[in-house]
N, C-alpha and C positions, 0 to 999 in steps of 0.2 A: 963388479956382480952385483946385483940388491936381489933381496930376495924375495919381495914383490913387484911386480909386472903390469900396469895397469894399459887399457885402451879402452874405446867407442866414445868420448866425449866429443863435444861440438855443437852446432848451432842449431835448434831444431825448431818448428815453428808450434805454438800453441796447441796444444791436441796430436801433437808428433807422438814418434817414439824413438825410442833409444834404448842400445844395452851396452850396458858397460860391463869389460871382461879386467880379471885380474889374476893373472898367471903366478902362482907357487911355485918354488921348489917342493919336491915331493916329501922331504921329513918334514918342512912346514904344514904341510896338507893334511897330512894325517896326523897328525900329532894338537893342532893347532887349531880353534876354531876362530871363525871368520866375518866380517862383518865389511857394512859401508858407511860411510861419515860422511856430512856435507857442511862446507861450511861459507857463508855470503859473508861478506865485507861490513864492517861492523858488529856481527854477528856472531854466540857461540855456536861453536862444531857441535853439533846433533848427531847422533846416532838415526840412520835412515832404517836398515836394515841388518841382523843377525845369521847366522849359521852354524848349528854345530857338525864336530866331522859325524855324529849320528843325524844329521839332516833335519833338526830342530828348527824352526824359525822363529822370529818375532821381527816386527815392523813395527815404526814409528806411526803416531795415528793420522799423520797428515801422507801416509801415502800408500794406505791399506786397501787395496782392490785397486789399485791401478800399480805397483811395482811388486817385482817376485825376485825373490834372491836363492839361488841353486848353487848346486856344486858338481863338477861335472871330473869324476874323480880318475878314468882312465888319462884326459890331460890336466889333473890336476890344476883346475881351474874355477872361481866362482863366479858367477853371472850375475848383474842388474840388471831386467827386464822393464825399463822404465816406459809405460803405455799412457795416453791423456797428460801431458806435460800441460802444466801452468809455467805462467813466469813466475811466481813464488819457490818453483824449482829449481831456479837459477842458482848456481854456486860451482864452489870448486866441490867435487867430489873423491875423499879418499877409501883406500881400502885400505882394512884393518886384520894383523891376524894376533890373538891372545891364546894364553896358555900363563895361567894363574899371572905370577909377576909382570912374565915374559910375553914381549908383543912387539911387533915392526908394523910401520908404515908405508903406504906406496907413496911415488912422489904426488901422486893427484891429478885429477885429471877436471878440464873446466865445461859445465855443461850450462848452454844459453838458450833460455826459450823465449823468445822474441817472432812480432813479427815483421 
């Protein structure tokens, strides 16, 4: 059993949309802040978006206005809605949960934006 289960990645055309999901255990969801990171081959992993247990959010400049992170408390799931996708958004996307020095990573899901 893994603490974070991701889904929603895939192939999409430029300008299209995808929604990533990260299902967390109840204990993790209630106590940890959560976020989405991405990493392209040969590049550093970067924070895309994060959300606290109080629903405060922050975004990378490159995705502001296009991506939205949200929490579904009933289903203990965090979403990343990605609109107006660009080829440069192509990467492996990772869900993350953190609380002080403690953290978990999802397995990653591939997002490819190409015509």
